[in-house]
C-alpha positions as a printed NumPy array, in Angstrom:
array([[  0.043,   0.014,   0.02 ],
       [  2.779,   2.451,   0.841],
       [  4.452,   1.648,  -2.457],
       [  1.227,   2.359,  -4.343],
       [  0.657,   5.652,  -2.474],
       [  4.236,   6.719,  -3.159],
       [  3.884,   5.985,  -6.887],
       [  0.621,   7.789,  -7.035],
       [  2.078,  10.901,  -5.345],
       [  4.994,  10.858,  -7.9  ],
       [  2.471,  10.656, -10.754],
       [  0.423,  13.472,  -9.246],
       [  3.675,  15.576,  -9.162],
       [  4.304,  14.824, -12.85 ],
       [  0.775,  15.741, -13.773],
       [  1.019,  18.977, -11.77 ],
       [  4.18 ,  20.059, -13.413],
       [  2.854,  19.525, -16.898],
       [ -0.517,  21.081, -16.233],
       [  1.2  ,  24.161, -14.725],
       [  3.257,  24.363, -17.889],
       [  0.139,  24.07 , -20.149],
       [ -1.973,  26.528, -18.035],
       [  0.661,  29.241, -18.423],
       [  0.541,  29.042, -22.221],
       [  2.139,  25.739, -23.147],
       [ -1.203,  24.516, -24.468],
       [ -0.805,  26.81 , -27.551],
       [ -0.084,  24.527, -30.428],
       [  2.12 ,  25.024, -33.472],
       [  1.331,  23.904, -36.962],
       [  3.175,  20.657, -36.677],
       [  0.809,  19.797, -33.834],
       [ -2.162,  21.124, -35.785],
       [ -1.388,  18.453, -38.43 ],
       [ -1.943,  15.726, -35.794],
       [ -5.122,  17.395, -34.802],
       [ -6.292,  17.592, -38.474],
       [ -5.264,  13.889, -39.047],
       [ -7.365,  12.889, -35.914],
       [-10.299,  15.111, -37.207],
       [-10.171,  13.303, -40.561],
       [-10.269,   9.995, -38.887],
       [-13.284,  10.972, -36.849],
       [-14.96 ,  12.004, -40.117],
       [-14.334,   8.5  , -41.557],
       [-11.66 ,   9.325, -44.086],
       [ -8.905,   6.735, -44.937],
       [ -6.423,   5.836, -42.196],
       [ -3.047,   7.349, -42.87 ],
       [  0.011,   5.225, -42.266],
       [  2.353,   8.017, -41.635],
       [  2.178,  11.699, -40.57 ],
       [  0.833,  13.783, -43.33 ],
       [  3.315,  14.882, -45.933],
       [  6.152,  12.457, -45.05 ],
       [  6.884,   8.813, -45.352],
       [  8.064,   8.266, -41.847],
       [  6.725,   8.908, -38.266],
       [  3.847,   6.532, -37.888],
       [  0.217,   7.658, -37.233],
       [ -0.188,   6.021, -33.778],
       [ -0.58 ,   9.394, -31.974],
       [ -3.217,  10.767, -34.406],
       [ -5.098,   7.521, -34.233],
       [ -5.216,   7.741, -30.363],
       [ -6.093,  11.514, -30.558],
       [ -9.03 ,  10.689, -32.827],
       [-10.443,   8.49 , -29.985],
       [-10.132,  11.453, -27.612],
       [-11.737,  13.723, -30.071],
       [-14.646,  11.377, -30.61 ],
       [-15.547,  11.528, -26.833],
       [-14.28 ,  14.914, -25.78 ],
       [-14.376,  17.059, -28.918],
       [-11.616,  19.006, -30.673],
       [ -9.551,  21.557, -28.908],
       [ -5.92 ,  22.394, -28.137],
       [ -6.487,  20.805, -24.634],
       [ -7.915,  17.549, -25.929],
       [ -5.069,  17.344, -28.423],
       [ -2.68 ,  17.281, -25.549],
       [ -4.356,  14.479, -23.64 ],
       [ -2.61 ,  11.633, -25.43 ],
       [  0.883,  12.876, -24.971],
       [  0.124,  13.795, -21.42 ],
       [ -1.048,  10.321, -20.603],
       [  2.11 ,   8.773, -22.27 ],
       [  4.279,  11.086, -20.162],
       [  2.738,   9.716, -16.951],
       [  3.318,   6.112, -18.258],
       [  6.975,   7.068, -18.772],
       [  7.377,   8.299, -15.264],
       [  6.085,   4.934, -13.981],
       [  8.352,   3.024, -16.4  ],
       [ 11.322,   4.906, -15.077],
       [ 10.385,   3.789, -11.614],
       [ 10.128,   0.15 , -12.685],
       [ 13.526,   0.392, -14.522],
       [ 15.341,   1.913, -11.561],
       [ 13.731,  -0.55 ,  -9.195],
       [ 14.635,  -3.59 , -11.325],
       [ 18.236,  -2.44 , -11.734],
       [ 18.993,  -1.132,  -8.284],
       [ 16.084,  -1.417,  -5.897],
       [ 13.098,   0.566,  -4.786],
       [ 14.972,   3.62 ,  -3.555],
       [ 16.617,   4.142,  -6.996],
       [ 13.148,   3.652,  -8.611],
       [ 11.662,   6.397,  -6.442],
       [ 14.57 ,   8.798,  -7.089],
       [ 14.508,   8.195, -10.824],
       [ 10.757,   8.616, -11.189],
       [ 10.798,  11.888,  -9.155],
       [ 13.524,  13.288, -11.468],
       [ 11.382,  12.163, -14.469],
       [  8.226,  13.731, -12.931],
       [  9.944,  17.221, -12.798],
       [ 12.524,  17.038, -15.616],
       [ 14.135,  19.963, -17.644],
       [ 11.713,  22.158, -19.39 ],
       [ 12.55 ,  20.739, -22.813],
       [ 11.328,  17.345, -21.774],
       [  8.306,  18.861, -20.131],
       [  7.46 ,  20.592, -23.326],
       [  8.   ,  17.668, -25.611],
       [  6.069,  15.36 , -23.171],
       [  2.994,  17.421, -23.729],
       [  3.453,  18.141, -27.427],
       [  1.324,  16.259, -29.998],
       [  4.058,  16.35 , -32.461],
       [  3.588,  12.915, -34.145],
       [  5.085,  10.387, -31.742],
       [  8.06 ,  11.729, -29.855],
       [  6.912,  10.891, -26.368],
       [  5.225,   7.698, -27.609],
       [  8.579,   6.581, -28.965],
       [ 10.28 ,   7.208, -25.583],
       [  7.531,   5.127, -23.894],
       [  7.836,   2.259, -26.303],
       [ 11.576,   2.379, -26.128],
       [ 11.628,   2.493, -22.3  ],
       [  9.209,  -0.441, -22.275],
       [ 11.595,  -2.35 , -24.704],
       [ 14.507,  -1.635, -22.128],
       [ 12.442,  -3.002, -19.307],
       [ 11.696,  -6.139, -21.279],
       [ 15.348,  -6.494, -22.329],
       [ 16.557,  -6.299, -18.696],
       [ 13.969,  -8.916, -17.787],
       [ 15.286, -11.217, -20.481],
       [ 18.883, -10.473, -19.369],
       [ 18.054, -11.573, -15.81 ],
       [ 16.322, -14.846, -16.757],
       [ 18.352, -17.99 , -16.325],
       [ 17.123, -19.21 , -19.691],
       [ 15.6  , -16.425, -21.851],
       [ 11.965, -17.229, -22.77 ],
       [ 10.889, -17.154, -26.326],
       [  7.738, -15.291, -25.444],
       [  9.666, -12.422, -23.871],
       [ 11.92 , -12.219, -26.965],
       [  8.876, -12.056, -29.181],
       [  7.195,  -9.39 , -27.023],
       [ 10.452,  -7.373, -27.088],
       [ 10.678,  -7.637, -30.936],
       [  6.982,  -6.697, -31.275],
       [  7.44 ,  -3.613, -29.221],
       [ 10.454,  -2.535, -31.08 ],
       [  8.622,  -3.057, -34.321],
       [  5.84 ,  -0.666, -33.257],
       [  8.438,   1.826, -32.148],
       [ 10.217,   1.58 , -35.509],
       [  7.005,   2.466, -37.245],
       [  6.184,   5.308, -34.845],
       [  9.56 ,   6.96 , -35.156],
       [ 12.866,   5.707, -36.713],
       [ 14.662,   7.08 , -33.667],
       [ 13.905,   3.622, -32.353],
       [ 17.232,   2.684, -33.877],
       [ 18.791,   4.063, -30.618],
       [ 16.83 ,   1.238, -28.686],
       [ 17.315,  -1.51 , -31.292],
       [ 21.114,  -1.106, -31.532],
       [ 21.603,  -0.896, -27.754],
       [ 19.33 ,  -3.81 , -26.971],
       [ 21.02 ,  -5.886, -29.694],
       [ 24.46 ,  -5.253, -28.214],
       [ 23.191,  -5.711, -24.663],
       [ 21.463,  -9.202, -25.266],
       [ 23.675, -10.75 , -27.99 ],
       [ 26.293, -12.356, -25.712],
       [ 23.912, -13.532, -22.894],
       [ 21.458, -14.936, -25.385],
       [ 24.141, -16.797, -27.295],
       [ 25.782, -18.18 , -24.241],
       [ 22.514, -19.288, -22.509],
       [ 20.697, -20.667, -25.609],
       [ 23.505, -22.109, -27.717],
       [ 23.898, -21.56 , -31.463],
       [ 20.875, -23.639, -32.524],
       [ 18.267, -22.095, -30.244],
       [ 19.882, -18.737, -30.574],
       [ 19.261, -18.701, -34.299],
       [ 15.853, -20.224, -33.959],
       [ 14.589, -17.687, -31.418],
       [ 16.1  , -14.729, -33.215],
       [ 14.327, -15.805, -36.408],
       [ 11.002, -16.175, -34.721],
       [ 11.457, -12.94 , -32.851],
       [ 12.321, -11.095, -36.022],
       [  8.926, -12.167, -37.499],
       [  7.259, -10.377, -34.53 ],
       [  9.409,  -7.285, -35.133],
       [  8.07 ,  -7.039, -38.675],
       [  4.505,  -7.753, -37.327],
       [  4.819,  -4.857, -34.868],
       [  5.954,  -2.56 , -37.685],
       [  3.501,  -3.951, -40.198],
       [  2.107,  -0.564, -41.394],
       [  5.71 ,   0.664, -42.011],
       [  6.64 ,  -2.4  , -44.139],
       [  3.267,  -2.479, -45.862],
       [  3.668,   0.999, -47.087],
       [  7.299,   0.614, -48.204],
       [  6.62 ,  -2.731, -50.057],
       [  3.282,  -1.876, -51.655],
       [  3.352,   1.87 , -52.454],
       [  5.444,   3.398, -55.323],
       [  8.198,   4.316, -55.124],
       [  9.289,   1.366, -53.014],
       [ 11.096,   1.93 , -49.797],
       [ 10.523,   5.692, -49.907],
       [ 11.004,   5.863, -46.137],
       [ 14.646,   4.715, -46.495],
       [ 15.261,   7.135, -49.312],
       [ 14.182,   9.999, -47.09 ],
       [ 15.936,   8.821, -44.036],
       [ 18.969,   7.053, -45.62 ],
       [ 21.204,  10.078, -45.569],
       [ 24.238,  10.143, -43.236],
       [ 26.792,  12.72 , -42.098],
       [ 29.83 ,  13.211, -44.194],
       [ 32.86 ,  11.526, -42.468],
       [ 34.808,  12.925, -40.835],
       [ 34.   ,  16.599, -40.965],
       [ 30.219,  16.464, -40.435],
       [ 30.449,  13.594, -37.91 ],
       [ 33.013,  15.596, -35.824],
       [ 30.83 ,  18.663, -36.103],
       [ 27.651,  16.827, -34.958],
       [ 29.584,  15.036, -32.135],
       [ 30.955,  18.366, -31.034],
       [ 27.592,  19.96 , -31.178],
       [ 26.157,  17.194, -28.919],
       [ 28.414,  18.294, -26.093],
       [ 28.457,  22.074, -26.616],
       [ 24.764,  22.581, -27.473],
       [ 22.553,  19.552, -27.029],
       [ 23.771,  18.156, -23.683],
       [ 23.486,  21.476, -21.861],
       [ 19.837,  21.588, -23.024],
       [ 19.1  ,  18.034, -22.028],
       [ 20.664,  18.656, -18.591],
       [ 18.642,  21.811, -18.074],
       [ 21.541,  24.254, -18.192],
       [ 19.977,  25.914, -21.268],
       [ 16.598,  26.066, -22.972],
       [ 15.656,  24.779, -26.408],
       [ 16.991,  26.869, -29.292],
       [ 19.13 ,  28.936, -26.894],
       [ 22.905,  29.296, -26.784],
       [ 22.711,  31.241, -23.6  ],
       [ 23.221,  29.75 , -20.226],
       [ 20.398,  30.007, -17.684],
       [ 22.846,  31.598, -15.279],
       [ 26.578,  32.312, -15.349],
       [ 28.51 ,  29.05 , -15.974],
       [ 25.371,  26.889, -15.803],
       [ 26.663,  24.777, -18.722],
       [ 29.966,  24.202, -17.058],
       [ 28.096,  23.419, -13.774],
       [ 25.922,  20.886, -15.681],
       [ 29.013,  19.279, -17.268],
       [ 30.653,  18.84 , -13.855],
       [ 27.578,  17.32 , -12.321],
       [ 27.171,  14.938, -15.352],
       [ 30.811,  14.006, -15.257],
       [ 30.512,  13.155, -11.503],
       [ 27.357,  11.212, -12.128],
       [ 29.019,   9.059, -14.899],
       [ 32.163,   8.422, -12.816],
       [ 29.97 ,   7.283,  -9.902],
       [ 27.954,   5.045, -12.284],
       [ 31.231,   3.401, -13.628],
       [ 32.295,   2.911, -10.051],
       [ 29.009,   1.257,  -9.395],
       [ 29.351,  -1.023, -12.293],
       [ 32.993,  -1.849, -11.206],
       [ 31.782,  -2.727,  -7.673],
       [ 28.927,  -5.022,  -8.91 ],
       [ 29.966,  -8.648,  -8.444],
       [ 26.588,  -9.816,  -9.687],
       [ 26.412,  -7.477, -12.677],
       [ 25.27 , -10.433, -14.847],
       [ 22.174, -10.526, -12.711],
       [ 21.436,  -6.824, -12.509],
       [ 21.734,  -5.671, -16.124],
       [ 22.767,  -2.115, -15.363],
       [ 25.225,  -2.177, -18.187],
       [ 22.249,  -1.339, -20.516],
       [ 22.263,   2.248, -19.106],
       [ 25.859,   2.819, -20.032],
       [ 25.536,   1.254, -23.413],
       [ 22.433,   3.314, -24.282],
       [ 24.282,   6.587, -23.265],
       [ 27.21 ,   5.626, -25.502],
       [ 25.244,   4.35 , -28.539],
       [ 22.731,   7.256, -28.846],
       [ 25.245,  10.115, -29.309],
       [ 27.273,   8.097, -31.764],
       [ 24.255,   7.223, -33.941],
       [ 23.118,  10.787, -33.728],
       [ 26.547,  12.168, -34.822],
       [ 26.676,   9.843, -37.872],
       [ 23.094,  10.662, -38.869],
       [ 21.866,  13.291, -41.341],
       [ 19.85 ,  14.92 , -38.565],
       [ 22.724,  15.328, -36.248],
       [ 22.953,  18.979, -37.084],
       [ 19.889,  19.596, -34.957],
       [ 21.671,  20.182, -31.612],
       [ 20.207,  23.462, -30.493],
       [ 16.725,  21.76 , -30.379],
       [ 17.68 ,  18.142, -29.557],
       [ 14.261,  16.522, -29.874],
       [ 15.928,  13.583, -31.572],
       [ 17.903,  12.95 , -28.361],
       [ 14.922,  12.781, -26.067],
       [ 15.385,   8.938, -25.808],
       [ 18.396,   9.594, -23.552],
       [ 15.887,  10.442, -20.837],
       [ 14.918,   6.759, -20.745],
       [ 18.137,   5.925, -18.882],
       [ 19.501,   9.233, -17.595],
       [ 17.27 ,   9.568, -14.573],
       [ 17.979,   5.913, -13.618],
       [ 21.715,   6.648, -14.016],
       [ 21.439,   9.689, -11.678],
       [ 19.486,   7.644,  -9.145],
       [ 21.958,   4.752,  -9.08 ],
       [ 24.886,   7.089,  -8.901],
       [ 23.52 ,   9.   ,  -5.959],
       [ 23.054,   5.766,  -4.058],
       [ 26.632,   4.639,  -4.541],
       [ 28.208,   3.554,  -1.19 ],
       [ 31.426,   5.216,  -2.231],
       [ 29.862,   8.474,  -1.559],
       [ 28.851,   9.733,   1.794],
       [ 25.129,  10.408,   2.163],
       [ 25.846,  14.132,   2.101],
       [ 27.681,  14.016,  -1.221],
       [ 25.041,  11.789,  -2.797],
       [ 22.37 ,  14.1  ,  -1.669],
       [ 24.244,  17.112,  -3.204],
       [ 24.356,  15.284,  -6.491],
       [ 20.629,  14.91 ,  -6.493],
       [ 20.07 ,  18.497,  -5.527],
       [ 22.318,  19.773,  -8.307],
       [ 20.507,  17.62 , -10.995],
       [ 17.011,  18.445,  -9.632],
       [ 18.013,  22.114,  -9.177],
       [ 18.994,  22.478, -12.863],
       [ 15.628,  21.018, -13.88 ],
       [ 13.776,  23.575, -11.591],
       [ 15.837,  26.389, -12.918],
       [ 15.179,  25.453, -16.576],
       [ 11.447,  25.451, -15.791],
       [ 11.021,  28.412, -13.445],
       [ 14.09 ,  30.669, -13.342],
       [ 12.816,  34.067, -14.339],
       [  9.204,  32.815, -14.484],
       [  7.605,  29.724, -16.016],
       [  9.419,  28.985, -19.202],
       [  7.053,  28.864, -22.166],
       [  8.659,  28.373, -25.609],
       [  7.977,  30.998, -28.23 ],
       [  5.972,  30.265, -31.381],
       [  7.959,  29.396, -34.579],
       [  9.512,  32.182, -36.556],
       [  7.821,  33.229, -39.825],
       [ 10.352,  35.617, -41.318],
       [ 12.753,  38.389, -40.335],
       [ 12.612,  37.521, -36.649],
       [  8.78 ,  37.766, -36.489],
       [  6.909,  34.909, -34.86 ],
       [  3.508,  33.345, -35.206],
       [  1.067,  34.942, -32.802],
       [  0.26 ,  32.978, -29.629],
       [ -3.475,  33.817, -29.823],
       [ -5.37 ,  33.492, -33.143],
       [ -8.718,  34.132, -31.77 ],
       [ -9.1  ,  37.597, -33.335],
       [ -7.756,  36.393, -36.622],
       [-10.017,  33.384, -36.826],
       [-13.138,  35.347, -35.811],
       [-12.268,  38.023, -38.498],
       [-11.887,  35.45 , -41.287],
       [-15.171,  33.649, -40.332],
       [-17.119,  36.756, -39.911],
       [-16.031,  38.086, -43.385],
       [-16.876,  34.712, -44.972],
       [-13.345,  33.869, -46.079],
       [-12.885,  30.146, -46.331],
       [ -9.351,  30.203, -47.871],
       [ -6.263,  32.277, -47.242],
       [ -2.573,  32.567, -48.361],
       [ -0.242,  32.478, -45.571],
       [  2.914,  30.843, -44.046],
       [  3.1  ,  27.201, -43.08 ],
       [  3.364,  28.075, -39.36 ],
       [  0.234,  30.181, -39.493],
       [ -1.897,  28.243, -41.891],
       [ -2.235,  24.79 , -40.347],
       [ -2.99 ,  26.359, -36.977],
       [ -5.786,  28.413, -38.485],
       [ -7.15 ,  25.274, -40.335],
       [ -7.287,  23.248, -37.09 ],
       [ -8.586,  26.013, -34.881],
       [-11.403,  26.932, -37.286],
       [-12.294,  23.189, -37.782],
       [-11.267,  23.687, -41.435],
       [-13.827,  26.402, -41.996],
       [-10.739,  28.241, -43.175],
       [ -8.037,  26.372, -45.193],
       [ -4.942,  27.922, -46.795],
       [ -2.423,  27.827, -49.544],
       [  1.212,  28.251, -48.618],
       [  2.825,  31.568, -49.182],
       [  6.576,  31.823, -48.57 ],
       [  8.915,  29.312, -47.144],
       [  8.788,  26.612, -45.857],
       [  7.121,  25.08 , -48.917],
       [  6.149,  21.863, -47.115],
       [  2.806,  20.604, -48.466],
       [  1.333,  18.401, -45.633],
       [ -2.163,  18.454, -47.122],
       [ -1.985,  18.994, -50.933],
       [ -5.791,  19.196, -51.113],
       [ -5.532,  22.706, -49.563],
       [ -3.414,  23.694, -52.61 ],
       [ -5.969,  22.438, -54.98 ],
       [ -8.72 ,  24.396, -53.162],
       [ -6.633,  27.428, -53.33 ],
       [ -6.815,  27.432, -57.129],
       [-10.297,  28.284, -56.881],
       [ -9.651,  31.414, -54.821],
       [ -6.89 ,  33.119, -56.784],
       [ -7.2  ,  36.894, -56.723],
       [ -9.894,  36.882, -53.955],
       [ -8.331,  35.05 , -51.055],
       [ -6.61 ,  37.301, -48.524],
       [ -3.044,  37.087, -47.527],
       [ -2.389,  36.765, -43.753],
       [  1.158,  38.272, -43.199],
       [  3.521,  39.322, -40.507],
       [  4.198,  43.044, -40.962],
       [  7.636,  42.714, -42.703],
       [  6.012,  40.614, -45.425],
       [  3.502,  43.301, -46.503],
       [  5.892,  45.332, -48.686],
       [  6.929,  42.358, -50.745],
       [  3.379,  41.21 , -51.273],
       [  2.02 ,  44.653, -52.115],
       [  4.896,  45.294, -54.508],
       [  4.068,  42.025, -56.368],
       [  0.34 ,  42.967, -56.563],
       [  1.208,  46.41 , -57.783],
       [  3.291,  44.803, -60.486],
       [  0.225,  42.765, -61.47 ],
       [ -2.116,  45.712, -61.271],
       [ -4.168,  44.069, -58.551],
       [ -5.718,  46.519, -56.03 ],
       [ -6.036,  45.544, -52.38 ],
       [ -7.124,  46.587, -48.923],
       [ -5.317,  46.124, -45.592],
       [ -6.75 ,  45.038, -42.269],
       [ -5.139,  43.825, -38.963],
       [ -5.996,  41.047, -36.551],
       [ -3.974,  38.989, -33.974],
       [ -0.908,  41.137, -34.81 ],
       [ -1.014,  40.078, -38.479],
       [ -1.678,  42.234, -41.439],
       [ -4.534,  40.834, -43.673],
       [ -4.137,  41.913, -47.306],
       [ -7.28 ,  41.467, -49.292],
       [ -7.066,  41.654, -53.135],
       [ -9.984,  43.247, -55.02 ],
       [-11.062,  42.786, -58.62 ],
       [ -8.125,  42.121, -60.902],
       [ -7.577,  43.621, -64.409],
       [ -4.168,  41.919, -64.822],
       [ -2.839,  40.159, -67.879],
       [ -1.812,  37.291, -65.795],
       [ -4.78 ,  35.811, -64.102],
       [ -6.617,  32.466, -63.614],
       [ -9.088,  31.191, -66.07 ],
       [-12.687,  31.24 , -64.794],
       [-15.258,  33.575, -66.342],
       [-15.183,  31.903, -69.756],
       [-15.075,  28.273, -70.585],
       [-11.917,  26.813, -72.108],
       [-10.76 ,  23.525, -73.433],
       [ -7.345,  21.943, -73.177],
       [ -5.099,  21.77 , -76.286],
       [ -2.973,  18.651, -76.728],
       [  0.612,  19.712, -76.142],
       [  3.933,  17.822, -75.777],
       [  7.33 ,  19.062, -74.65 ],
       [  9.894,  17.891, -77.295],
       [ 13.249,  19.461, -76.411],
       [ 15.159,  20.922, -73.594],
       [ 18.563,  22.216, -72.605],
       [ 19.25 ,  19.233, -70.421],
       [ 17.707,  15.957, -69.032],
       [ 15.717,  15.165, -72.227],
       [ 14.926,  11.789, -70.764],
       [ 12.806,  13.512, -68.106],
       [ 10.535,  15.499, -70.577],
       [  7.778,  13.025, -70.463],
       [  7.154,  13.893, -66.795],
       [  5.911,  17.269, -67.861],
       [  2.903,  15.731, -69.734],
       [  1.978,  12.874, -67.379],
       [ -0.651,  14.782, -65.508],
       [  1.01 ,  13.944, -62.267],
       [  2.088,  16.966, -60.12 ],
       [  4.326,  14.652, -57.965],
       [  6.644,  14.122, -60.992],
       [  8.708,  16.815, -62.669],
       [ 11.321,  17.722, -65.201],
       [ 14.422,  19.153, -63.55 ],
       [ 17.392,  20.92 , -65.079],
       [ 19.882,  18.778, -63.021],
       [ 22.153,  21.739, -62.603],
       [ 21.686,  25.189, -60.915],
       [ 19.733,  27.759, -62.896],
       [ 21.746,  29.765, -65.439],
       [ 20.805,  31.827, -68.559],
       [ 19.881,  29.933, -71.713],
       [ 18.115,  26.961, -70.129],
       [ 15.041,  26.222, -72.25 ],
       [ 11.997,  23.977, -72.71 ],
       [ 10.364,  23.728, -76.158],
       [  7.023,  21.927, -77.157],
       [  4.598,  21.661, -79.987],
       [  0.9  ,  21.378, -80.611],
       [ -0.705,  18.539, -82.665],
       [ -2.273,  21.239, -84.846],
       [ -2.444,  24.977, -85.406],
       [ -4.295,  26.394, -82.319],
       [ -5.496,  29.738, -80.971],
       [ -4.031,  29.727, -77.475],
       [ -5.967,  31.388, -74.76 ],
       [ -4.249,  30.266, -71.466],
       [ -0.802,  28.921, -70.768],
       [ -0.464,  27.246, -67.274],
       [  2.903,  26.413, -65.792],
       [  2.659,  24.262, -62.649],
       [  5.663,  24.031, -60.382],
       [  4.183,  21.137, -58.449],
       [  5.838,  20.551, -55.146],
       [  9.048,  22.233, -56.164],
       [  7.998,  25.825, -55.909],
       [ 11.502,  26.965, -54.71 ],
       [ 12.811,  25.707, -58.149],
       [ 10.705,  28.026, -60.196],
       [ 12.55 ,  30.066, -62.883],
       [ 14.2  ,  33.258, -61.552],
       [ 13.539,  35.058, -64.91 ],
       [ 11.395,  33.503, -67.584],
       [ 10.703,  34.35 , -71.201],
       [  7.559,  32.668, -72.712],
       [  6.963,  32.7  , -76.444],
       [  4.489,  31.276, -78.842],
       [  6.145,  30.03 , -82.04 ],
       [  4.49 ,  29.859, -85.502],
       [  7.096,  28.961, -88.096],
       [  9.556,  31.883, -88.297],
       [  7.219,  34.143, -86.346],
       [  6.967,  34.352, -82.576],
       [  4.768,  36.076, -80.08 ],
       [  6.225,  37.095, -76.643],
       [  3.686,  36.15 , -73.996],
       [  5.651,  37.105, -70.884],
       [  9.139,  38.065, -69.857],
       [ 10.331,  38.799, -66.346],
       [ 10.635,  37.417, -62.924],
       [  8.21 ,  34.694, -61.981],
       [  8.773,  34.883, -58.236],
       [  6.121,  37.506, -57.674],
       [  3.666,  35.41 , -59.573],
       [  4.493,  32.158, -57.702],
       [  4.295,  34.147, -54.381],
       [  0.795,  35.193, -55.266],
       [ -0.506,  32.284, -57.22 ],
       [  1.349,  29.326, -55.606],
       [  2.657,  26.461, -57.722],
       [  0.307,  27.158, -60.745],
       [  0.825,  30.277, -62.731],
       [ -1.536,  31.063, -65.548],
       [ -0.849,  33.492, -68.523],
       [ -3.971,  34.741, -70.277],
       [ -3.509,  36.044, -73.848],
       [ -5.61 ,  39.175, -74.572],
       [ -6.5  ,  38.242, -78.181],
       [ -9.856,  39.128, -79.713],
       [-11.782,  38.323, -82.834],
       [-10.219,  41.594, -84.418],
       [ -6.74 ,  40.233, -83.873],
       [ -7.253,  36.645, -84.658],
       [ -3.642,  35.987, -85.439],
       [ -2.484,  37.023, -81.967],
       [ -3.046,  33.802, -80.082],
       [ -2.261,  31.35 , -82.849],
       [  0.769,  28.984, -82.685],
       [  2.198,  25.66 , -83.445],
       [  4.85 ,  25.677, -80.672],
       [  5.903,  27.005, -77.25 ],
       [  9.244,  27.98 , -75.902],
       [ 10.187,  28.674, -72.265],
       [ 13.638,  30.166, -71.678],
       [ 15.179,  30.683, -68.336],
       [ 17.446,  33.806, -68.104],
       [ 17.904,  33.932, -64.361],
       [ 20.64 ,  32.647, -62.047],
       [ 20.838,  30.704, -58.763],
       [ 23.945,  29.243, -57.157],
       [ 22.191,  26.16 , -55.899],
       [ 18.594,  25.547, -57.066],
       [ 17.703,  23.681, -60.234],
       [ 14.895,  24.821, -62.527],
       [ 11.92 ,  22.534, -62.274],
       [  8.58 ,  22.212, -64.048],
       [  5.957,  19.621, -63.148],
       [  3.282,  20.249, -65.782],
       [  2.571,  22.609, -68.69 ],
       [ -1.029,  22.764, -69.757],
       [ -2.427,  24.981, -72.568],
       [ -6.062,  25.974, -73.212],
       [ -8.043,  27.592, -75.889],
       [-11.138,  29.766, -75.595],
       [-14.399,  27.95 , -76.462]])
């Protein structure tokens, strides 16, 4: 009974720490979290179950699926979106207690779970963030560590335990490929004892059977990569690695100079500034003492083969190494990919503080130092609530969208052009009464359907901008002769275009029919030309080299046609649009210049599809006629290719 009451008190502490964080503003979501909410919303509506997080072929949909259950019973809100990660964070605290208890007794279990209940602010934040599976991965991984320790301590490892371990690791692999930290560690940890206790024959048999359960646990991952084209897309996206030795050394150095101080609580996420003078140095010293004490503990253990504490040291060694060699090892100032280290760090501190080599006073000081850093990272200078993502020029997304959402709905706007970090929040918070098309970087299309909706709202949908974006948009609209009005809400500027008289505009008021057209020649990569006419926006022709003057695309019509509209679609490669484009209709030796100039203002306004309308009339019948089309790129860019996904041509009916 005392044990149960103690555990419940620790869980209450963990809940209180996280609810305090949320109540002071931590409940405000960002667009990445809004994606989880939108996925859950779509599941409640009965749409197809997504295998992965929208817009990427990794990070499984376990969290959105669970959030959908919460939404079904409690409705959609920022608070209900946080329930699933909050529950998992409490499960993690209990897991840490069990791991500490199994490795070094009940006292270490209590200490480790208290540290996990009130961890550094970065972990508090990410244990309440519905970001696609980060806290869920830590829970699955810690559960796998518990099972691995149990197997290690068995006189003869049970096949059922091995299959359960493999199944949990399979689920973890689907949820987030950071599971590799746990898979490699557990593989190294169990290889020798399994081989020695089972013998070669049963070792191979049990490993083969367990591997089947690994694939079963990760079945959605393998199904997608085996069935959907292109095959093994996840591995193509995640298969990158750091360049050896320069990038590896840089990542490894960043782990110690940037990531570790944040994980210890000496700094906050995205910050290079210490919480207080020499707080990073203080954290390093405390961490070094902790590791030395833990090594001394391992050295003293005569029954180490029964305890299994070596897994803690293995995990803390393997994780930074894999991180340094990976392509995501650059992300050291916001080390969300290193959150799995918390699976063993609190246990390591608890065991080290209990070492008999230390006096009780010194062991207590170690705990006070570690716990003190966590408290400082959370509460020094007031409760630490992370800022919203940056949009551009140091300006952030507004914390409160209430005024903006009410303005858009009250003015009957159902679609806007805005930044990624603003748009998906607006879509979730309005229950998709307002959707959006992406304006400005990052050009990450999580829900392509929104971009298709946006094509119906060209020239009428408002722009929602941070103040420093207003000049660039207004200048682009002035260039296109599009008048507009300005409004403000939630610290944003809302730019509303009015009726356009521009040459370059979407088709709409008159009917049109598509003219058969085929691209026949290019300055490079001729073997890719067929991708421009395959009616698939996910494929493209790309120059293969950075943009430079003289690049061209040429095509022809099957017959002589009077061209009304030329549409150039950049697909999902908007950043690769031509910097300066010349567009000509060709009829034998004659040519008609349709457009010449920068296309960036056009793409900024229209998104991936830009349409050029030719102002011919019955009195100038020759003006729109042509048998061919030539696009010539006259701009420069030191890095980016020139890409075109589709070219469509229409005639007036």
